[in-house]
Each structure stands twice: as structure tokens, then as C-alpha cells.
N, C-alpha and C positions, 0 to 999 in steps of 0.2 A: 154773340148777340151784336148786331150792327148798332153803331152809335149814330143817331140822326144828325144830319148836317145842321150847323148853327144857322138860324135864320138871320136876316138883316135886322139891324136895330129898329125898334118901333119909331124912334125919332132920329131921322138922318142927321148925320153930323153936318153942321154948317160951319164951314171954315172960311173965314174971310181971307182974301188974298194977302191981307196984311199980316195974318197969323202964320202963313206958310213961310218956311225958311227959304232963303234965297236959293239954296242948292237942291230943293225938293225935286225940281225937274231933272236935275243931273242924276239924283239917286234913282228916280223912276226909270230913267233911261238905262241905268246899269241893272236894275232889278228885273226889267221886262224880259231880257233874253234868258236870265236864270229861271224866272217863273215859267217861261215857255218850255224850257228844258225839263223842269220838274214835272210840269203837267204832262209832258210827253211820256216820261217814265212812269208816272202814276197811271196813265191810260194803258200802258203795257201791262202793268200789274193788274189793273181791272180786267183787261182782256184775258190775261192768264187765269184769273180767278173764275172766268166764265165756265160753263159746263163743258164747252167744246175742248177746253184746254186742261181738263181735270186729270188726264192721264200723262201729262208731260211734266218734266222736272223744271222747277223754277230756276231761271238763269241767275247765277250769283252776280252777273253784271248789273242788274237792276238796282239792288241795294248799294252796290259799290258806286255806281254813277250818281245815285241820289245823295250818298254821303259826300261825294266830290262837290256836287252843286250846293249842298248845305254848307260846306266849308266856305265857298265863295259868298254865299248869302250872309253868313255871319259877319263878314267883313263890312257889310253895309249898315250895320247898327250904328246909331239908333234908327229905327224905322218908323215911318208915319203909321197912324192908326189904321188907315185903309190898307196899307201893305200888310200890317199885322193880321188884319181880318182875313185878307186873302190867303196868307200863310196858314192861318187857323183852319180855313176851309180845306186847303190842300192836305193838311195833316189828317183831317177827318176822312177825306176821300181815301187817302192811303190806308188809314186804319180799317175802314170798312172793307177795302179790297182784301186786307189781311184776314178779316173775319170771314169773308166769302171763301177765301183760299183754304182756310182751316176747316170750314164746313164741307168743302168739296172733297178733301182727301185727308186721311189720318197721316199719311206719309208727309204731306206738305206741312201739316200742323206740327210735326215733330222735327222739322228740318231747320238747319242753321240759317238758311236764306230767309225763311219765314220770320224767324226771330230777329234777324237783321232789319227786315222791312218794318217790323213793329218798333224796333229801336229807333229807326230813322223817323217814323211818324211821331214818336215821343219827343225826339230832339227838335223836330219842326215846331211842335206845340210849345215846347220850352222856349224856343227862339222867339216865337211870337209874343210870349210873355202876357202881361195884362192887356186885355183888349176892351176898350170902352164899349159897354153895352152887353158884354158876355157875363152871365152870372157865374161866380165861383171859378174863375179860370185856373187858380192855383190848385184847387181840388181836382179839376179835370186833368191837368198836366201830371199831377202826382199819381192819379189813377192809371194814366197811360204807362208811366214808368213802373208802377206796381205790377200791372198785368204783364208787362214785358219782362220784368224781373222774374216773375213766376215761370214764364216760358224758359228763360235761360236756366233757371234752377232745375226745371225738369230735364233739360238737356245736359245737366251736370257741369255747366259752365258757370261755376260759382263766382268767379271774378266779375264777369259781366252782370250776373244777377245782383251781386253785392253793389256794383256801381249804380244799377238802376234803382235799387232800394234806397241807397244813400241819397241819390238825386231827389227822389220823391220825399225823403225825410227832410232834406234841406228846404224843399218847397213849402211843406206844411209846417215846418218849424217857425215860420214867420207869421203863422196864423195865431190869433188869440182864441184859445180853447173855449173861453167863456162865451164867445160869440158864435161858436159852432152849434147850429141847431139841427142841421140835416143829419138824420140817422145814418145815411150812407157815408157821409164824411166822417162821422164818429167811428163807424166800423172800419173805414179806411185807415184811420190813425192807428187803431189796434192791430189791424191786419199787417200794416207795414212793420210794426215792431216784431210781431210774431214771425213774419217772413224773414226779416233781417236776422232774427235769432236762429232760425232754421239754417240759413246759409252760413252763419258764423259757426254753428255746431258742425256743419259738414266739413268746414276747413279747420276743425279742431281748435277753434277759438272759443273755448267753453266759457271763459270769463265774460267775453262780450255777449255771448248768448244769454247768460244769466242776468247781465245788466239790462239787456233789452227786454227780457221778460219781466224783470222788476219794474222797469219804466212803464211797461204796459199795464201794470196794476193801477196806475193813475188814470187809465183811459177806460174804466169800466162804465162810467156814466150811469150807473144803477141799472144797466140793461142785462137781463139774464143771458142773452146770447153771448155777450162779452165774457161773462164769467165762464160760460161753458167753453168757448174757444180757447181762452187762456188756460183753463184747467186741463183741457184735452192736450194742449202742448206740453204742459208740465208732466202730465201722465205719460205722454209719448216719449219724452226724454228719459223719464224714470224707467220705462220698459227697456229702452236701449241699454241703460246702465245695468239693469238686472240681467239682461241676456249675456253680459260679458262674463259672468260667473267668477268675478274677482272680489275679494273682501272689501277693498276700498271702494269698488264700484257699487257694492251693496249699500254702503253708507250713503253714497251720493244718491242712489236710487231712492232710498228711504226719505231723504230730504225733499227730493223732487215730488215724490208721491204725497208727502204731507202737505206741500204747497198746493198740489192739485186738490187734495181733500179739503183744504181750507177754502179754496175758491168754489168748490162745489157746494160746501156748506153755506157760504155767503150767497151763492146763486139761488140756493133753495129758499133762503130767507127773503130775497127780493122778488122771487117768482110769484106771479099771481095766477097765471093760467094753470089749470089742472095738468095739462100735458107737460108743461115745463116742470112742474113739481115731481111728476112721475119720472121724468127723464133725469132730473138731478138726483133723485133717490137711487136710481139705477146706477148712475155714474159714481155716486158715493159708495155704494156697495161694491162696485167693481174695483174702485180704488182701494177700499179696505181689504179686499181679497188679495190684491197685489202687495199691499203693505204686509199682510200676513205671510205671503210667500217670501218677502224680503226678510222678515223676522225669522222665518224658518231657516233661511239660508245662513243667517249669522247665528243660528242656534239660540235665539231668544224665545224659547218655547213658551214662557209665561205670557209674553206679548201676543204670541199667536193665539193662545187660548182666549185672551181678552178680546182680540179682534173677532174671533169666531163667535163668542158669546154676544158681542155687540151686534154682529150681523144677524144672528138668530133671534135675539130678543129685542132688536130695535123696532122702530116704527114701520120698517119695510118688511120685517119678518123674512129675511133672505133665506132661501133653502137651496142655494146653488149646489150642484153636484161636487164641486171642489171642496166644500166646507168639511165634509166628513174625512176627506183625505188629509186636509190640513190639520184638522184636530187630531186625527189618528197619529200622524207623524209627530205632532207636538207632544202628545201624551207619551209616545214611545221615547221621545227625547228626554222627557222628565222621568222616565223609568216607571211610569204608572201603566203597566201593561193591562191591568184590569179595565181602566177607562178606555184604553186603545181597543180592547176587545169589544167593549160596548159600542164604540163607534163602528167597528167592523160589522158587528151583528146588526146594527141599526140600518146598514145599507140594504139589508134584505127588505125592509119595509118601505124604503124610499124608491119608488118606481121611476123617479126622474133621473137617477144616477145612471149614466151611460156605462156600457161594458168596460171601456178603457179605464174609467175612473175606479171602479171597484177592483179590477184586475191589478191596477197600480197599487191600490191600497193593500191588497193581499200580498203583493210582492214586497212592499215596504214592511209590512208586519213580519214577514218571514225573515227579512234581512236582519231585523233586530232581535226578535224572539227566538228564531231558529226552530229546532225540532220540537220545542215545548209548545209551539203554536200550531203544530200540524193538524191536530184534531179540530181546533177552532177554524182554521182556514178551510178544511174540508166541510165542516158544518155550514159555513157561510156559503161556500160554493154550491153545496147541495140545496140550500135554501133558495139561492138565486136561480138554480135550475128549475125549481118548482114555481118561481114567480114570473120569470121573463125568459125570453129567448136568449140562449147563450151560444156563442159560436164555438166551433172546434178550436179556433186559435186561442180563445180565452181559456178554454179548458187546458190546452197545451201549456199556456203560460203559468197557470196555477200549478199544474203537475210538475212543471220544471222547478218552480220554487219549493214545492213540497219535497221533491226528490233531493234538491241541492245540487251543487256543482263545484268545480274547482278542486276536485280531490276529496271533498267532504264525504265521509261515510257515516251514516247514522241509521241504525236499525229501526229506531222508532219512526223516523221520517219515511223510511222505505216501506214499512208496514202500512202506514197511513196512505202512502201513494198507491200501494197495491189495492187497498180498499177503494180508493178514489177511481182509479182507472178501470177497475173491474165492474163498477156499477153499471147497470144496464142503461141508465139514462145518459151516462157519459159515453158509453159505447155507441149509442144511437147517434150522437153528434158526429161521429167519425165514419159513419156509413155513407156509401155513395161516392161517385167519382169527384164530386165537388170538394170533398174533404180528403182527397188522395194524398195531397202534399202534407197536410197536418197529420194524417194517419201514419205516414212514413216517418215523420219527425218524432211522433210519439213513440213509435217502435224503437227508433234509434235512442231516444232518451231513456227508455226503460232498459234497453239492452246495455247501454253504457253504465247505468246505475247498478244493474245486476253484475256486470263485469267488475266494477269497483269492489263490490262486496265479495265476489269470488276471489279476487286477488288478496283481499283481507282475510280469506279463509272463513268468511261467513256463508257457508254453503247452504244452510237452510233458508235464510232470507234471499240469498242469491237465486236459489231454485224457484222460490215463490215469484220473484220479479220476472225471471225468465219465462215462467208460465204465463204471467199477465201480458208480457210483451207479445206472446204468440196470439193473443186476442186481437191484435192489430195487424195480423197478416191475413190477407184475403185467401179464401179457399179456391185458388185457381192454379192452373198448370204453371203459370209464370212465376209463382211464389213457392213452388214446391221446394226449391233449394233452400229458401229461408226457413221453411217449416222443418226441413231435415236438419238444418243447422241448429235450430232451436232444440230439437230432440237430442242432438248430439251433446250440446252443452248441458242439457238437463241430465244426461247420462253422467257427465263429468261431475256435476254437483252431487249426485247421489253416490258416485264413487267416493267423493270426499266425505260423505256421511256414512260410508261403509254399508249402504243399503244396496247390496249387489243385485238382488233380484229385480228391484225397481229400476236400477240402472240398466239392466239387461232388457227390460221391457221397452225403455226409451230408445235404446240403440237398435232394437229390432224394428221399431216404428220408423226410425230414421232410415234404416236399410231398405224398408219397403218403398219409401219415397225417393231415395237417392242412394243406390248401392255405390259404395266408394271405399277407398282404402282407409279413410278415417273411421268408418263404421267397423270395418274388419279389425282395425287395430284396437278399437275400444272393446270389442268382444274378446280379443286376445288378452287385454289387460284384466277384464273381468275373470277370465279363466285363471289367470295368474293369481288374482286375489282369492279365488276359491280353492287354490292349491290343486287345481286339476291340471297337472303337467301334461298329461296325454292329450287333453283337449287343446291346450295351449300350443303344443307342437303341431297338432293337426291344423290349427288355425293359421299357423305360419304358412302352410301350403295354400290356404284359402286367400291369405293376403297377397301372395305372389301371383294369384290368378286375377286380381283386380286390374281393371283397365288403367287406372291412374296410379298403379304401384310404382314405387321407386325403391332402389336399394337402401335409401336412407331409413326406411321403416324397419328393415332388418337390424340395422345398427341400433335404432331406438328400441326395438323389441329386446335386444340383448341387454341394453341398459336397464330396462324395466324388469327383466327376469333376474338380473343380478341384484337389483334393489329388493326383490321379493325372495332372494336366495333360492330361486328356482334354477339351479345351475344346469340341469339337463336341458331346460328350455333355452337358456342362454347359449349353450353349446350348439343346439340345433339351429338357432338364429344365425350365429356367426358362421357355422358350417355352410348354411345356405348362401350367406353373403359371399363366401369365398368363391362360390361357383360363378359369380358374375365378373370376377377379375380377368378371366380369360377372354371375355367378350369385348373388352376395350371400352366399355361404357364409363361415364363419369361416376366416380364412387365417392361415398361420404368420407372415407378415410383410406389411407394407404394400406396396401395388403399386408405389409410387415406389421403394422399396428394391430390389424385384426388378428393375425396369427399370434402375436405376443399376448393380446388380450385373451385369446382362446386358451393358450397354454396356462395363463394365470388362473382362469376359471376352472380348468380341468384339475388343477392342483388342489382345489377346494373339495373335490369329491374323491373318496377312496376307490381303488381298483380301476383307475383310469390311466394306468401307466402306458398301456399299449396305445391308447388314443393319443396321449401326449407324444409318444414316439412318432406316431403317424403325422401329427401336426408339425413336429420339428423336422421330420424328413421332408415334408412339403416345403417348409421354409428353405431348407438347404437346396432342394431341387429348383425352386423358383429363383433363388439367388444365382444358381449356376445358369439357369435359362435366360434370365433377364440381365444378369450382370450385377455385381455387388452394389455399384453406385446407383443403378436404377432401382433396385429392390430395397436396399437398406436406406438409401438416401446419401446425399453428398456431405462432405466435411464432417464436422464433429457429430452431427445428428446421426449420420450413417454409421460412424464408428461406435457410438453408444448402442445403437440397435444391434450391431454385429456382436459386440461384446456381451450384450444381454443374452442373446441366443447361445453363444459359446458357453457362458457361465451356467445357463440353464441346463444345457446338455451335460456339463460336467457335474453339476449338483445332483441331477437325476441319476446319472451314472453311479456316483458314489453312494447315493441312497439305495439304489438297487443292489449294490455290492454289499452294503450293510444288512440289507434284508435278504441276502442270499438269492436274489433273482438274477443269476449270473448271465443268462441269455440277454435279458433286457439291458443289463449293465454293459455288456459288450456292444450292443447297438448304440446306446447313448454315448459311450466313450468314443466310438468311431465317428459319430456325428460331431462330437466336440472337437475331435482332431481336425475335421474338415473346416469347421468355423475358425479354429485357431490357426490353421494353415493359411487361410485367406487373410487373417489379420497380420500374421507374420510376413507374408509376401508383400502386404501393402505398407506396413509401418516399419519393417525391419527392426523390430524390437526383440532383444534376446529373450525376454520373459516369455514371449509367445512361442519361441522354439522349445523352451523347456516344457511348456504346457502341451505342445503338440507331441513331444517325446513321451510324456507321461500318459497322454490319452491313448496313443498308439499301443504303448506297452500294456496299459490296463485293459485295452480291448482284447489283446491276445490272451492275457491272463484270465479274463472273464470267460473267454471261449473254452479254455482248458478246464476251468472250474465248473462250467456248465456241463461239460462232458462227464466229469466225475459225479456231478449231482444227479444227472439224468440217467447215468449208467449206459450211455450210448457212446458210440465212437465217432470222432470227427470224420466227416467225409473228406475225400481228397481235395475237393474244391475249397472246403473250409481251411484245410491245412495249407493249401497253396495261397489262399488269401492271407492267412496268418503270417506266412513267410514273407509275403510282399510287405505287409504292415511292419514286420520286424526289420526288414531290410531298410525301409524308409526311416524307421526309428533309429537304426544303427547309424545311418548317414547323419541324422540330426544330432545324435549323441557325439559323434566325432566333432561336429561343428561346435557344439557346446563346450566340449572339453578343451578345444583349442582357443576359444574366444573368451571364455568366462573364467575368472579367477575367483575362487570361493574363499571368502574371509569370515563369513558369518557361520557360527557353529550350527545353528538351526538349518541354514541352507545346506551346509555340508552334509548334515544328517539326511535331509530330504534327497539330495542328489545321490548319496550312497544307496538309499533305499530304492530310488528309481532305477539306478544302474543294476542293483541286485535283482529286482523284479524282471527287468529286461533280460538279464543273463539267464535266470532260471527258465523264463518263457522261451527264450531262443534255444536253450539247451533242449527243452522238451520238444519243440517243433522240429529241430534238426534231427533229434532222435527218431521222430516219426518218419523222417525221410531217410533214415539209416545213414546219415551223414555224420559219422563220428569225428571226422577231422574238423568239421565246423563246430561240433560240440567242444572239442578241445580248444579251438581258437577263441571261441567266445568266453570260455572260462579263463583262459590265460590272459585274454584282454582285460577281463575284470580284475584278475589278480594283480595285474601290472598297473592298475589305475590308482590314483591318489585316494579315492574314496573307499577302496577295499579295506576290510578289516577281518579279524579272525572269526567273528561270529558268522558273517556271511559265507566265508570260505567253509566253515564247518557245516553250515546248512547245505551248501552246494555239494560238499563231499558226501554227506549223508543221503541227499536226494539222488545223487548219481549211484550211490551204493545200494539204496533200498527202494528207489522209485521204480516205476514201470519202464523207464528208459535207462536200464543199468549200463554203466560204462566204467569199467574198472580203471582204465587209464585216467579218466577225468576224476574219479573218486580219489585215486592215489595221489594225483597232482594236487587236488584241492586240499586233501588232508595234510599232505606234507607242507604245503604253503601255509596252511592254517597253523600247523605245529611250529613252523619257523616264526610266524607272526606272534604266536602266543609266547614262545620262549624269549623273543626279543623285547618283550614288554618288561618294564621295571618290576611289575608285580604280576607275574603270570597267574592265570586261572588254571590251577593244577587239576581241577575237576575236569575241565575241557581237555587239558593235556592228556590226562589219563584216558578220556574217552577216545581221543584221536589215536593214542597208542593202541588201544584195544581194536579200533576199526582198521588201523594199518596192519596189525597182526592178522586180522581176519582176512583182509584183502590178499596179503602175501601168502597166507596159508592156503588160500583158495587156488593159487597157481601151483604151489609146490607140494601140496598135500601134507601128510603128517610126517613126512621124512625130514631127516635132519637137513635143515636148509640154512645156508649162511645168511640169506636175506632176513629170514624170520629172526634168526639169532641176533642179527645186527639191530633189529628193532628193539628186542629185549635188552640188548646191551645199552642202547640209547636211553631207554627208560631207566635202567639201573643207574647209569651215570647221572641222570637228572635227579634221582632220588638221593644219591649220595650227597651229603652235606645239608639236606633239608631237616628242619626241625620235625620232631615227632608229631604226626597228625597233619602236617602241612600238605603232604601228598595224601590223597584219599586212602584211608585204610583198606577199604574194600577193594579198591583198584590195586593197591599194593599186594594184598593177599591173592588177588586174581592173577597178577603177574607171577608171583612166587609159585603158586600152585600149578599154573599152566606151564611155566618153565620146567618145574620138577616133573610134571606128568609127561612132558615131551621126551623124557629119558626112558620111558617105559618100552617104547618100541625098540630103540637101540639095545636095551638090556636083553629083550627077548631075542633080538637078532644077533646078540653076542658082539655088538659094536661097543666095546667097553669105552673106547675113547670118546665116542659121540655121546654115550650115556653119561660118562663122567663129566663132560662139558655142560650138559644141560642140568645135571644134578648140582654141580658147583654153582651155576648161575642162579638156580632156584634157591639154593642155600644162602647165597650172598644177598639176594633180594629179600628173603625172609628175615635176615638179620637186620634189615633197615626198615622193617614194618613192625610197628608196635603191636603187641598182643600175639606175636607168633614165636615167642621164646620156646614154648613146648615143642612146636613144629620144628623149630631150628635144631633143637637137641636131638629129636628123632631123626631128622634129615642127616645131621652130622654123624650119628651112630651108623645110619644106613650107608652113608658114603664111606665111612671107615671100614665097615664090614665088606662093602663092595670092593674096596681097594685090596683088602687082604685076600679076599676070595679070588679076585682077578690076578693077584700076584702069585698065588699058589698054583693057579691054572697055567700061568705062563711058565712057572718053574717046572 
């Protein structure tokens, strides 16, 4: 608004020449050029404020030059009244130019140059001071500074704003308030204090702001507008403190709002116009609501209830939408959930409550009451659905609160949510493209809720929520994958509930929508749980035909089959998985791990020994093909894997031996020798050489045993293979015997046993090759070893004498070595000694026949010499009798042949032996009589 130029005084000033100061002419001469300069600058500002210059930017030089001229003008004070009046008019011209400028463009109105021009206009008016004939010059000067300060405040230049307000305050402070009758001047006094308090608040000088507001209380003048303005400022400051969300700020906000409430109460009392009274009542209600909010923030719930009751039951009968929310939160804070529920249900009848208010109330109710309030919230929501329009967003917020979040899992809340989201009225809210975003969010909300229950093994409620989530999936091609996903997860839920038929229905539906490996795998799992191994194995082939198949599913299938103890299915899965390793594809596990797992699974089922052998052979072949490091792995991991397979072969071989499955035993032992040979070559550990030797030896032994068991004859190829294995074992044996010193008795026994088995096996194989020389060498080698003993020599001798590979020389050597070993013992086993003598006699007799033979006689003589000196019964009686009787009987042929000397030699030997055998006294007497008679007869014949 433009300010009219001040007219000339009604009564011109008459100054006598005597009243003028002597230097007035001099001051006028100095003032005139400054005046001309100021008028020139003001004309520029007026020209700029014209319509033609509206689109140009105000030059900052104009206010700067005016400020410079004003400085020079201030040096001419005191000024005569005429000069003051002229300055007054110039100030008003400049001010009106500023008004025109601000009306021309909003950009100019909010520019610093515009504010500077107004500030210069205010300073010009202040410099003019009191002018005779001008009414209320101080009020007008203060008004200029007040309005300029407001502009600086809007530009956030609070320092200049404060300077303007303070200058205005200094001007009006000299006024006598009792003499102020102009309403505008009274309002200016109040506005100045309020404006100063606002600026002080902005620069964080809160104490000054409060002092200024308190000072303003004395400027009410009984006017309603004054009470309203000051109350509004108190309320504004209170809102600012409330928005900080800090405890101490809440206390300050409460004080400020109580001040505002007090001012509004007073304003209501002084108001006379009906409009003013209605306005003050509205402000009082508004302030009370804010006070309630503050009490709620500091948890003074009783005070909140009092405020709400005052608002509802007061003279204004306030029914603001926020009141039920405030009351509900307060009742919840007091733990009176019944009263809170009444407030919540009362919202259904209040049509003025906006959607955001009752949704917020429902959310708050849930935060406190939790699952117990689910039914109430749903009832309120359904009531609102029937009363007013509810958006999909509001339904989504309510469902979110009913469902819960943050890992909270409540079956009660989930069931209420299921009822809520499946209601046809709620589903209607989410139809159409406008609600696509909310529909997708609702689907995600329900899916996540169901997933939480699924992870908690609440499969029944999980299935229900998953089914409800599918209500929010459109029936179109783009969402087929989501529907298929829903059917698959429902299949999982019913698998968890062991409802296999229903699970199969869902997976079939999913497969119709989106055939995939996931569906094929779920069907595989169903077959497993139905114990239909044949169907499960067939399903493995179906899985492999899927477009998105990866070998990982075969590994997963094997795990599932093992968990169901469907070992044939697990074997089929892993066997199929092994076929992919030769393709070079990325695999879920290393081949060696799969083979090891397969062997472990096969051990769980009987009669799978041949399959185990096949798997172990594959492992051996792949290790040779790829290299041990590549197949088994490097460093310690590879060594552990290699040892596992070696030990597995050894254990299976020994088990097959115990079960008399000698052919399989031979195969397993040969594989074990290969694994142990690789370990021995890599680590150079003596223990592995021993194991290689034992494996090779037992391999040949099992081959021979298998021949006897099956009543077949070893082929030449087999015999050649056995010889090669024994030659290798022989080389290792020599290496062991030279490098290893045996100190442990148990180890010594095992080594002796191994060497013995090797010797017998080598003897047998060399015999098949008609290599008697090698037979003798291998037995002599054993006899010369440190591990040799009489027991093993006796067995070798008997085997050579009685076995299919008869060798008299070997038998004779072994038995003689055995006899020497037995007799060199401190406590000879005369039972074995007697047995050896009997076998030696048999061998010697075999060559010489029944004739008198010195070699046979020498054996009897050795036996006799051993018997001499033994206690009765120490030498086996039966064997002693056998020696005596057979020696005596050997004289029969010489007697018939008339070889009296030869006959006499055998009869004497038999008699001597009989005399050292207990229980043969009668035989000895008869023998002695016969010998004497034979001698007499022989003597008579010779005479």
C-alpha cells in the first residue's frame, strides 16, 4: 500500500529573520547539492518501479549512493524545520517507490536491494525527526522501521531486522502510552514486541524472546485482536518446541501453550462480537488439543483424559477427529484397554474422522494390545468399510498391523489377518490398475508373514496365509510365475503336514503353470515320502530332462533320499551325478567326495559288494586318469581322501575274506594295494610299504582260495597276474626286511604271518608254473628270515607234502628245518617233533621203498636218541609205539629175504625204542624172546 505524501501545514510557518540563525544560509547552501543528489537517485528508483522496468534487476548502486548521501546529510544536523519537511517528503517518495517496486515483481519484493531502499527511506524519516505540523511523526517513523524489519526478517537477515525493530522500539519508548489513542499505534506497539521476539527466537536468544512476549502482555489495551495476536505467537513457539521431540522441550512447549490458552481465555472474556467469540473458542480448543498432545508425549495420561473431556463437554462441544486418537492413546497408556476399545469402536459412528486418523488409531491400539486386539481391529475396520469409503492403502496399513512385523510370529494375529484380507469387501479395494502398487505390497506382506510361520514350522497357518496371498495375484500371463511359486510353496507346507496327496495336487498345478526343476524335485520328494523308490528313481530321469536342471539337484536328491533311508534312490542319484564329471561342467561337489559318499551309502544295504567294488574301481581309475593331486586334492585334504579309499578297500577285502567271498576279496585287496602304493610313493612311509605287501599277498591268497571254493582252475592269465603281484610283493618284502627293525612282539607276529602267507602263496604259484627251483628258494628264504618259526615250517612242510603242489625236496627241507628249530627250543614240543619224524620217515620211505635203507634207519636213530633220557610220557606214547612197531616191522622183509644182519638191526632198534616207551613192557619181552630165538636160529644155520 502506498503512503500518501504529507501535505503542507495548514498554517505556514512564519519565521522572522530575527529567529533564523546566522548560519542558516550556509547550511542551506550545503544541503541543496545533497538534496539534488538524493532527488536524482529517488527519481531513478521511481523510474525503475515503473511498468517498463519491471523485468530489470534493481541496481545495488542506488541504495548505496543514497546511503552515502544520507551520511553527508546527517553531518548538517540540526536542520531547520523546512529542511526536515523536505527530507520527510523525500522519504515518503522513496518509500512509495519501494511499494510500487514490490507490487511490480515478487523477485524485487524479496531482494536485498529492495530491503536496503526501504531501510534508507526509514533512516531519512528518522533523520528528519519531529516536524512541526506533522501528526504523530514518531509513530510513522517507527512504522517504517517495523515494516523494513519484517522484510529483513523474511530475508533471514536477522541482524538488520533486529536493528530495525530496536530503532522502532527506541522511537516509541519515548511515547506516553496513556496518551496513545490511535488503534493503529497501539497495534504497532504490540506488533513490534512480537516481531522482536520472533527475531530473537530465530537467533536462539530465547530469554529475550520470552521477555518481549511478557512485555507485550501490557499492551493488550482490552482489544481482542491483541489477545489473539499474542496468543497465536505463544502457540507458534509452543508448536516449535513440541516438534523437537525432546523431553525438556515438551515442558517448555506446555508452558508456552498454557500462556496461549490463558490469553485466548482472556480474549474470549473481552470479546463482544459473535465472530470474535467463535474464533477464540476455536483457538482455545486448538490449544487444548496441542496441550493434550504434549501431555501424551510426557506420558501424563490422566491430564490427556481431562483435556479431552473438557473439550468434549465444554461450551464448544469439540468433536475434532484427533480427540478419539488422543483419548485412545491415553487409555492405552493407563492400561485401560476396555476404554481404549470403546474409543476405537466409537470412530465407526463419527463420520468426521478422516481415514488417516482412524488408521493411526488402529496402529496405536495394536502396538500396545498386540494379538489380543486383532479381532477388535478387524471389527472396527469392517465397520468403517460399511460406513465410508476406505482406500486400499488404509486396508494395507491395518493388515500390516494385524499381521505384525519385526520377526513377531503370532498364530492368532495371522488367522485374523487371513479373515481380514479374504473378505470380499477388502478384495474389492485392491482391484483395478489404480491399486496395483497396494495389491503388490499386500501380496508381499502376506507372503512374508506366511514365510515367518513356515520357518517356525507352523505349516498349517502358513499354508492358509499363502493361500490368501494368492488372492492378490492377478490372473494374467505376466503373473503366472507368481502363481506357480505360490502352488510350490503350498506343496511344501502340506509336505510339512504329511498330507502328501494334497501336496501332489499343488505341485501338479504349479507344473501346469510353469514346468521347472523345482516342480520335478518336489514330485521326487513326494515319491520318497510315499516310499515309492521306483517312481523316485524314474523321477530322477525326469528332473534331468528339465530345461533349468543343474547337477546340484542330483546332490540334493541324494541327501533327501538318505534322510528318508531310501538308499537305492540315493545310489541312483549319485550314480547319475557321476556321469556329469566327464563333461567338465561346474559341479556341486568334487568327484572324490561323491564317490566316497556313494561307497558309504552302499555299505548300508546288503548284497551291494559288487557295486561297491565297481565304485572303488572307478575311483582308482579316475585317480590314475586325472592324477592323485587333481582327483583327491592337494596337501592334507588329498592325503585324507586317499587314505580313506585305501582303508575302505582293505576293510572290504578282509570282510569278504571272513565271509568266504574270495573272488571279491582278491579284487578289493588288489585295489587296496594300488591306493597304498600311491601313498607309499608320495609319502615314503614304511608303514605303507607293509600294507602294500600285505595287500598284494592277500590278493594272491584269495585268488587261490577262490579256485578251491569254486572248484575251477586258475587260467594262465590269472596265474601270470598272480606271479607279477608276488614278484612285486617280494621286492617290497626285501625292502621292508632291510629297513625295518622289529622290536614289538605284536608287530613281529604280524610280520611273520605276512611272510608265511607270502611264502605259501608263492610256493603255490611257482608250483603251477612247474618252477620247483623257485619253490625251494622261496621256502629257504623264509626259513632264513628272523620271523621264521617251527609252526610255519611245519605247515609249509605238510603243505608241500600233502597239497596239490607236491614237492618232496621242499617238504624234506621244511620238515628238517622245523625239526632243528623245535629241538633247539628250551622246551621242545615233542608232539610236533614226533609228527615231523613220522613225516620225514614217510618222505624217505617214498624214495627208498621198503628196503633196508640207511637214510630211514638214520631218522629212526635220531628219534631214538631224542627219546633217550626223556621222562615217561614226555614223548607222545602213541608216536613212540608207532616208531617201535614200524621199526620192528621193517625187519620182516629182511627176515624173509634171509638178510639176517639187516633184520637183526631193525629188530634191535625196535626193541630199544620199545624199552623207552611206557606201556610196551609186554611187547618188549616178546620182542626180546623173538630176537634171542632169531639169533639162535641164525647161529645154527651158519654153523
